[in-house]
Every structure is written in structure tokens, then in C-alpha cells.
N, C-alpha and C positions, 0 to 999 in steps of 0.2 A: 684384218687378215692380210698378210702380204702375198703378193702373186707367186713366190716363188715357193709356198707351200699348198699343199692339196687346199683346195676350196669347197663349200658347199654349193654344188652345182642343181639342186632342185629342193624345193618345199614342198611336201603333200600334207594336205589338210584333210582330216578325217570327220567328213561330214554326212549324217542322215539326208536322204534327197527330201524329206519331208520336214527339214528344218532349215529352210533358207534365210531366215533371220539371223541365226547362229552364223553361219557363212558369210553374210554382209558385215557383220561385227569384227569376224575375224579379218575379212578382207581390209578392214578400217585400221587393224592394229599392224598388218603388214604394210600397209602404205605409210605409217609413220616412222618406219625403221629402215635405215639405210646400210647397204653393204659398204667392203672398203673402197669402193668405186664410186661411194654418193649415190646409187640407185637404191631405191625403195624395194625392200626382200619382195613385195608383191611382184616383182619382174620376173621372179623365180617360181612363182607359186602353181600349183596343181591340186585340184580338189581330187580326193579320192572317195568314192561314193562309199559309204560305210555298210557292212553289213547290216541288215536291219532286224533285231531280235524278233518281230513281229512275224517276219517271215521264215523262222525257222519251225522246226516240226516238235512236238510236244514230247516226242520219247527220244529226244538227243542224248546220246551217252559216248559214242567215241568214234571218230573218223582219224584218218592218218593225220590232220592237222593238229585236232584237240580232242583230248581225253576230258570230260565234262566231271570226273570223279577224281577226288582228291582227299587228303584227310588233315584232321587237327595237327598231327606231327607236322607235315610240311608248312603248316600256318605258324607253328610256335618255331620251327627254325628260322625263319624269317623276322617274327616278332617274338622272342621267350615272354614267358609272363612269370618273372621270378617268384611271385608271390602264390601262383597255381601249384597245386599237388599233381603233375601228371600222371604218376604210379596208380591214382583213383579213376582215371579217366580212360576211356576206349581211344587211343589215339589214333588206330587204324579204321575206325568207323567211318566209311565213306561219306564224304561230304559231296553233294551233287552240286555245279555251278549253276546259276540262274542264266535263263536265256540272254538277259541283257550282258551278262560276263563272257557267255561263249561268242555271242555277237562281238564284242570288243575284241575279244581275242584275234577272231577271225579277220577283223579288219585290220589290226597291226601285222597279221601274217601277211596278207594279201598284200600291203605296201612293202613289206620284205621280198616278195616274190617279184613285185614289180621293179625295186631299186636292182636286183639281179638281172633280169630282164632288159632294163635300160642302161645297164652298164654304169649307172652313176657311182663317182669316186664315193661321194659323199652325199647324203640327204637329211635336212631337217624334217622331221615327222612331229607333227603338232595335232592335236585333237581340238576340238573347235569351240572348248568353252575354256578358252586361255587368255590371258593378256600378259603384255610384256612388262615386267619389272623395270622403273628406271633405270636407267645404267646398263642396259641389256647389252647393247653393241660393244661398249666399252670392256663389260665383262668377259665377251664371247673373244674378242680380238686377243685379250691378255692371255686368256686360255688356249686360244689357239697359236698364240706364241709359244707357250709353255710346252704344247705337244710338239712341237717342233724342236725345241731343245732340250726336253726331257724324255720323249717317248719316241723320239727319231721319226715324229712327223706322223704318225698313225697311231690307230686304236680301233676298236670293234663298235664301242657304244659309249658316248658321252651324253651323261644327265645333265639337261639343263634346267630340268623341272622335277622335282621330288620331295618327299615329306620323310624324314628319319623316323623310324619307330620310337616310340616313347622314351625307352631307355638308352637311345642312341645307337647308332648303326657302328658296326667294330669296321676300323679303317686305318689306311697308312696314306699320310699327307706325301705326296710327291713333288709339290711346289706350293708358293704361297696361295695359287689360286686353283688346284687340282687335287684331290684325294682319291685313293683306290679303294672302293667299299669291298669288305667281304661278304657282308649282306646286310639286309636292314634297310631298305629303300622302297617306300611305297609309291604310287603313282608312276604313270608311263605317259604322261601327257605333253612333253617336250623332251626331245631328245634327237641326237644326231647319230646316224647309224651309217657305217662303211658298208663298201660292197661286200668286202672280206668278213664284215661283221653279221650282213644279213646271210651271206650263205652258211655262215656257221650256226646261225639259229635254226634256219631251215632244216640242218642235217640233226640237229638236238628234238625235233618234232617228234611226236606230239605234245601241244602244251599243255600240261597236265594242272587244271585249277586256274584263277583269274591268271591272266597275263602277266601283270606288275607281280604275282607271288611267284609265278614259275620262274622267270627271267632270275630272281635272286637265287634260285638253284642252280643256276648256269653261270653264275660269276665265276667258279673255278675253271671253267673252259673256255670262256671269252676274255677280252682285252676289255674291261669295263673302268672308266673312268667318271668321275662327277665333278663339278664346278663347287667349289666350298661353299656356295649359297647358291640356293635355286632363284634362279632370274626370270624363270616364267611360273606364273601362279594362275591356278583355277579359279573362274568368277566365282564370287559368292552370289551374284544377282540374279543367276540361271541357275533353275532347278535341275537337277541332275535325274537323269533317267535310268541310273544304273540301279541294280538292287543286288544286295551283297549276301552272299550266301553263308559266309562264314560267321554272321552275328549270332545266328542262333546257338551255335557252337560255343562260342565265346560266352555268351551270357549265361549258359547253361555251366560252364566251370567259374562263374564268378569273375572273370576279367572284364565284363561290364558292368559298372555300377550305378549307371544312371543314363537315362535317355530321355531327350525331349517326347512330349505327348506326340504319338504316332496316329495324326488325324486326316483323313481324307479331306483334300482342299478343292479337288475338281467340283463344279457345277455346271451342269449342262445350259447351253445359250438358247438351244431352240426346243421348244415345247408348247403346248401339251403334244403328247405323243399318244396315238389310239391304235391299237393292235387287234386284228380279227383274224379270225380262222376257223377250221373245223378240228374236232378233236383227234388227237394224236398228230398234229401237224407240226409240232414244237411249238406250241404258244407259251408253255411254262418257262422253255430253256430262253425265248426271246424276252420274257419277262425279267428273269434272272440276268441275262445280258445287259438290259437296261439299267438294271438296278447298279451292274458293274461300272456303268459309264456316269454313274451320280445321279440318276434319276430314282425320285421316291414313287415305286410303282405299284400300284393296286390291280391284283391280277386276280383271274379264275372264279369269278363270282356271276351269279345268275343278276344280281343287281347291285348297285352302291347303296351304303348307307344313306339315309335320306337328306342328312345335312350336305354331305359330300354331293350328291347328285343334285340338289336344288341349287348350289352353287355354281356347279360345271354349268348347267342349262341355263344358267343367267350370266353366263361370262364371267364372272367373278373371279379375282385373282388370289383372293384369301381360301383357297382351295388348299387340302393337307397334301394332295399329289399333283404330280405333273407328267405321270405316264398312265395308262389304262389299258390293260390287255386282258384279253377275251372276257370281257363283262356284255353279259347278256343283253341286258336292257337299253345299252347304248348302239347295237347292232341297228337298229332302227332310226337314228339320230345323227348319221353321219352328215347329211346335208346341214342340220342345223348346227353341229359341231363345226364343220369348215366354215360356216357362216360367222359364228362366234367369235373363232381363233383363225384369222387370216394366216398366222406364222405356224399351224399345227401340221404335223407329220403324221400320216397313215402308213400302217405296215399290214401286209398281208402275208400269212403263211403258207396259203393256197388262195386260187381265185375260184375254186368251185363254189357256186351259189353265191358268188358275189358279183357276177356280172352285172345284175340287174340295178343296184345302186351306183356302180362306177360308172355306168352309163348314163345314169341321171343326174350323177354331180360332177359340174364341169369343172374342170381343171383341178381336181383332187391330187394333192401333191402326197403320191405314195410310193411305196418299194414293195418287192415280193421277195420274201426270205423263206425259201422252201427248206424242208426238213434234209433233202439230199444234197444240197450244196455243199460245196467246202470252203467257200469264202464269205461265210456268214459276217465275221466282222466288218468285212470290206464295204461288203452291201449296206450294211447298218450304220456304219461310221459314216460314210458318204453322204448317205441320206440326210443325217443329222448332225452333218458338217464338225466332226469330233475327231480324235485319236482314239482309236482301240488299246485297251490295256494289254500289258505284255505277258497273256496267258490265253490258254485255250479258251474257245468258244464254251459255255456250260451246255452239257448236254443231260437234260432231264427228262423223264416221263412227264407228260401232262397230267396235271390234278384234275381237271375236268372243272365244270363250273359250280361252286360251292353255294349253298342256299344260306342265307343270311338268319340268323336266331334272334328274336326279339327280346325274349325274357332273359335277361343278363343276371348273372349274381354279382350281388356287390361286394368288394373287400370289407371282411370282416376283422383285420388286424387293425390296431391302432396306429396310425402313422403318425411319427412325431417330430420329423423333419424333413423339409422340402428341400431336397437333395441338387447338386450341378448336375447336369448332364454334359455328355460330349456334344459337339456341334458337327452333326453328320448329316448326310442326306438320307440314312437309315434311321435315326431317331426323330419320332415327332417333338417339336418343341413343348416343353411341359408348361408354358402359358397359355396354350389353348386348352378348349374345353373338350376336346376331342376325347373321345371312350373307346376308340379302336374298333376293330370289325370282329364279331362276334358271329362266326359261320361254322357250319357243320365240318367234321373233319373229312378231309378228302377220302376219295372212293379210289384212288390211283396214289400209290407211294413214289414220290419224286424222285428218290434214290435209285441211282441205277445198281446197287450193293444187293447182295444175297444176303438174307437174313432169316433168322431162326427166333422162336420164343426161347427165353429161358428164365429159370428162377434159381438165385444164388441165396442161400441162407450162410452166411459165414459169422461163426462165434469166436473164430480167433482161438481155436484148439493148438494151433500152430502158427507160426508167425510167418514162415516161408511155406508156399501154396501155390498151387497151380493158377490161382485167381488172380495174385497181385504182384507188383513189384514195388519192391522196397527202394524208393529214389536214393542217388547219389549225384544232384546238380543245384541248381538255383535259377534264380531270375532275378533282374534288376532291382525291384522294391525289396527283396528278400535281404536280410543283414545275415543271414548264416547260409552255409552250406547244408543240406539236407543229408544226413547220413544214416543206415541202417541200424548202427549201434545206438540210435536215440529211439528205438521202438524195443518196448518190452512187454514179454507176454504176462500177463495177469489173469490166471485160471479162472478167478470167480468174477473177473471184469473186464475181460476181453486183454486189448493191449492199450498200453500207456504210450503217448506221444511226448516227448520231450525238448525244450529248447534250452541250453546250456552255454557257458562260456568256452571256448574250443579255439586253441590257435590254429587256424586252418590256412595262414597264408593269405589268401584271398579275402577272407573272412573271419570275423572274432567270434561269431558262434556256430553253434552246430544246432540243427533242427531237424523235424521228420516230417516225412510224406510217403503215402501208401496210393499207388496208382493200379487200375484194373489191367489185367492183362489184356483183355477183349475192349472193343468199342460197341456202344449201345446205340440204337435210334430208335427215341420213344420208349417211357415206360416209367416204373414206379421206382423210388430211389430211397431208401430208410436208413436211417443210421440212429443209433442211441449213443448220445454224446455227453459227456460230461467237461464242459469247456473250460478254458483256462481263464482266470480273472487277473493276470499279470499285465500291467499297462504296457504297451509298446508290441504286446503279442496278439496274433490273430489265429485263431482256429477256423479252419475251411472245411468245407463239405460242397463238393460241384462236379460239374461235368464241363468238360473243356475239350477244345480241339485247336490246332492250327491250322492254316493254308486251306480254306479262310478260318479266321479266329471267330470262333463261336463259344459261349458260356453261359450257365446259369449256375448262380451263386448261391450259397449259405456262406455267411461269414458273421462271426461273433468277435468285436475287438475287445481286450483285455480290461481296456479301460471302461468300457461301458457292457459288462455281461448281461445286462437286462435289456440289451437290443440286440435283435435280428437285422441283420443288412443282406437283402436280397437284391439279386443285380442280373442282368441280363445283357453280354455283348452279341453285337449280330452283324457279319460281314457277308456279303454276297459272294457268288460263285459256287464251282465246283470242287470237288477235291483236286487238291493241288495248286488252288489259284492262290496267288501270293497278295490277298486282302487280309493283313493282320493288324488293322487299324483299331484304335479305342486306347482310351487314358482312364476315365472315369466309368465307362459304360453308363448304366442308367440306375443307378442304387435308389432303394427304398428303405429307411430304417423304421422299424417297426418294434413298439413298446411291448415286450415280452410279459411285463408284469411279474417276473420273477427273476431271480439271479442264476443263470445258466450255469455256474461254475457251482451250485450248491450240491446239485445231484444230478444224476441221469435224466435226461429229456429225449423224447423221439422226434426227429425232424426228418420231413418227406419232400421230395421234389416229385409231383407228377408232371411229365412233360408228354404232351401230346402234340399231333400236327397242327392242331388249331389253338391250344392254349397251354400255360404253365399254372400249375397251383403249387402253393407252399404249404405246408401243415406243421403246426407243432404240437404235439401231444393230441393227436386227433382231430385238432380244430385247424380249420382252413383260416390263414392268417393274410395271405396274399395271392391276387389271380392276375394273370394279363394274359389278353386274347391278343390275336393278329393285329400288329399295330399299335401296340398301345405299351410302349411308345415306339417297340421295336417290331419287325417279322419275327416268326417264330422261328429258333433256328432248327434247320433242316437236314443236317448231315450227321453221321455217326460221331460220338464223343465217347473220352473216357471218363470214368470215375475216381474221383480225387478225395481224400481226406489228408488234412495236414495240420501242421502247427510251425508257424514261422515270426520271427521276431521282424516288423514293418520299418522299413525306412521312414515312412509319413507318421511324423508326429501327430498330425491333424487328424488323422485317419485314426490309429490305435493309441494314442497317447505317448509320453517318454518313458522310453526303456531303462529300468533301473536295476542294474548287475547284482546290487544286493539281494534280489527278489527271484533270483534264479538260482535252481531250474524251474521253469514254468511248464506245467503238464496238462495234458488234455487226455481224458480216457475215452476209449469207444469200445463199448460193451458190444454191440453187432452193427454189421450193414447187412441188410435184405434187399435183394434186386429182383426185380419182377419186369421184366423190359423183352424188348427184341435186340437179339445180338446180331452185331455184323460177323459174318463167317468169311467174305470175300470182299477185301476191299483194294484198292488202287496205291494205296498209299499207307503208312505205319508210322504213328507218331506219339510220343509221350511227352512233349515237351508243357511244362506247365508254367503259366505265366502270373 
């Protein structure tokens, strides 16, 4: 960069206050790179404290800087999906930005304002998870020279770091080193912004959607150029803290065909944790919050199961749980617990009636989290030396201390295969002899929703009714797109769902799925089904929700129509919590001792607050209680039935097109359940 042309006067690094290690790494990067005068870029560095998503409110929608709602059409403008069929999708349906996306946008906007205030002619803006590609200085010098010779020495924004959309960004080359994009550049982790460019961007606010998406929509209003090759890369050894709001929408239209297992990787370092308090002081909410931090939490019991209690009071490490909340029998054991576990943390939801043993136990390491305070995450996470999740603190009704039931009912179904489970803090390892916690149902509903009992008898005299949605989307493991045209009314036998060859761009098959209009919290769900026996095809009857993901499954794979697959997915949190982890779940394979494709059979899921039971033809074939191996799903779910071709050959076999169309018949669906009438969310996304 010659002294006769404008120079970069400042380098701003966006860094969260709670991530000093990232700042140290980028300082090292800046020290290694020199400017045209031989001085390290470190001499121009200034930290910009990023907006923390954890400080944002839960109900953010729009202010004068950011509009948190955008839509699929705006996404497809930046990255078209040529194989998708946009006329079949709701392009204008709002998608709400995640809190991390809002925080990132506000951080960039804050720097634009700072550039304008400080009168910087040009500034380099960097996120704190980048590294400079070899040859960075040389490439930037060449580009800067081209700016002088071809652009009269000025521009609004110069991309140094970007990722082009899959099918390439439309562009015009203006030199051997620079191009002018029309659209199609993702990532905004390294760029040079002029004072004039900052002024233009601020005038174009609010930012609608993620900032790197929104800025593509402004390319025709600003002077934007990019290096022919990205010279700033994002580090792969640093876990991203972002949460991408567009992914569910892209998955539903089939634009995402595969994704790695989404498993929760965080494990707490400070444990065990013991929580005490009085009824209706937020005990169940604290238990859920601990689960969201990665603790395996046993809560709201009069006493622990004997094996767990014995191990705990002997100070053994091979316990099932590392957090215990509102366990009545432990209230008199605080002194012993402190002696056994020097690293233990104690929490009280109030101090009423707690003073006696607090005074008698020296140096008890405890915190108080009252139900009426607003900074519960801060108090809890500072006490446990961990970072809070980027979502609201759960607000649940206290369920109270439940009694254990000693007489248990053993599973009568013939289990034929030991199946792999996800590695998760909310799944007990199958290698243990643990039998779960059989307790009385709660006297108090932990859900904060308004509910009403309902009975629905559906014989499918009409396909379109007030009870059901005919789906028109897909998910990653599904080789097909769901289509209403694949659902046929059979007056004597309900409806037929089929899978067939169908050229749909993003998929080569079409399939069928029906979803309940309403959501349910506990109840009995029955279907008369004649399943498909086509290898590669899955018949499903299940309950499901997202955010957090919870699921109770019945599935029959076409390559083994004599086997019933039951499964439970559990993630902690209240409605809206972005905990959608899980790949395999916790499947159990049961020998039906008949071919489910030969005739209709009755399949039933009975879901209660303390157990789940699966029945086939009125016979109990499987039963799970609390923590056998997961907690019982506790939030409202939609009811689904479907047929779909599976991407996994291991799960359902190899799909042979010559055996299509594949058919599943649904004679009837009966529901006797608790229906949710008022909720703070609405979703029908099927995974």
C-alpha cells in the first residue's frame, strides 16, 4: 500500500468479553503481519466488545437497527436452490433470527457507527475466529493498487473473507485481483469498510435477517468489491457459538440432504450439585436449567432409588447422576455430603427453614437463586464455573416431591437387538444395570400452558379435516418430499400413504405424511396400521416437537416388517429452547412375531408424566419409566403418521425402485389426550 493512496487507519476486532483466549489468538495473528511501513498490524488494533446474545431479551423482534424477521425468499435471493420447487413453499413465511445472529448483526453495526464517529477513512473489521492465509499482505497490497488504478482509489466495502454460494456468485471481474459481486457471498468475518460505506449501510438499516445475508441485498446500493480469492479464513479449531435460523427452512424444502450427528458435547466440570428449597420456589426450573448445562439431574423425589442413594452416601463416583434437586431424603444429609464431596456445590431456592443447617455446616459452598430474580443464569453459572446457554432460563411449575413405586412391571415384548444410543448427558449408558426411576405421577403439571382433555376418533371419511395437516416438506434423512397427492382416501380402509418415483428437483421420490393441527401433553394415541414391507421404506407413528426436540416413536422398517422399533428423544428446556440434539436417540427393537404388512394391527403409545408404554394389539410390548434411559418428554408435541424412503441402508434396507410405489394403510387414529390450547410457539417440523 503506497502512501499516496488512502490507508487502513484502524483494525477493529469483534470479541466477546467472556472469550479472552480468542482475543489472544488474534493478537498473535496481527503481530505476525506487517503493513507497508513494516509495522505489525497490531499497532492499529482496537478491540470492539461484541454484543452478547445472552444479554438480549427473549422476545426481541425489531428495533431501528435490526429486524429479526426475514423469510425464505430473501435467503434464496442470495443462494438460489435450482433443484427446489419454490412455488410449492411459503416463501414469505417469517423466519426469526436466532439471538446469536442478532448479537452478531448489532456488533457489526456498532463498529459501522464507530467508524463514522471516529472519522476513519478506511477500517479493517475482523471477527475473532479468523486466521490470515499465507500471502495475505501481498494480496491486499495488489488489490489496493488495483483500487487506485481502476476504482479511482475508493470503494465502500472490500471483502477479504468470504465463502461463495454453492453454485457460484454472479460477478464481474474488474481486474486480475478484484471482482464486483452481484450477490452470493457468505460470511462477513474480514472486510475493509470506508467511512462513506459505513454511512451508506447505516442509512439502509434496519438489518433484516443475518447480517451477511442482508448485506447481499444492499450490493446494488453500495460500491462493493472482493478479492478474487478469500485471504482470511475462519478457524476450524474454534467451535462456533452461532445458531443458524435458516437451517430448518432449508431442511424442509430439501436443500440440505445430510448433516453430521447433532450431539451435545458439553460436560460440567463442577459436581455434584445439590439443590434444596420449599415448594413453589422454582425447584423444578432449576433442575431443568442444570440439565441444560449438561448435568444428569435427578429431581423432585421424596427419596432416591436405593442403589443410587447407597452409592451417593458412600461417596462413590459410579453414580448415575451428578445433580440432585429437591430430594427429600437428602435434606438431613448436607453435612455428610459436604464431607464426602469437597467440590460439591449447594443451591437454595429460598432460605426459609434452611438457616439451621447452614449455620451448622462450616464453609458450605452455596448460592441462592430466588424465583423472583431476573439474573438466574448469571447466579447459577458463576456458582458452577460454566457458561450459560443462549436461551431463556426455563420457567416451569414445581412438580413437588414424588414417591417411588417399588412394584415395577417388566417389559413383555421380546427384545431382539441391542441398539446403539446417542452419547448424551440425558441418556443413561446401556452398559449399566440401571432400571430407571418408577415414581408416582406428579400432582402438579410442570408445563405453563393451558390444557383441556380431548377425544378424537378419526376414520378418515375425508382427507382434509380440521384435525390434520397434509405435509409438503422433508427432512435430511428422507429421500423424498412429502406431497398431499400421495395420500388417497379409501372409504373402507381409511387412507393410503405411498412412496413413489417423482422428479421433484431436490428429491427423486415423493412420500406422504399427516400431522395433527394441535399439540398434546400426555395421553393415549392409537392407530390401526398396515405397514409397508418395501425395503428402504419406513412407516412411522409418533409424537414430535422441536426447540427443544422431544420425540416418542413407533417405526417399522420395510426390510424387517416383523420388528417394531420404539424410540425416545429427549432434550431439556422450556418452549423455544434451541436444544435439538440427537441422532440415533434410544431405540429398542422388538420382535412382533408377525408380519406387520400382512394385515391391520393396533399400535398404541400411552404417554404419562412418569412413564411411556407401547402396546400392539392390546398387548404391552415395551415400557419406560423416568431415566430408563431418558427423562420422560415434558412438553406438548404434535402427532404424526407417515411413510418415507430412508437414506440409511443400515436402518431400513436398500430401496429398489422396481418395488415402488410402496404403500402404508391407515384405517383409523384415535386420540384420548390432553390438548394444548394456548402455547408460546407453534411448530410442525418433522425430523
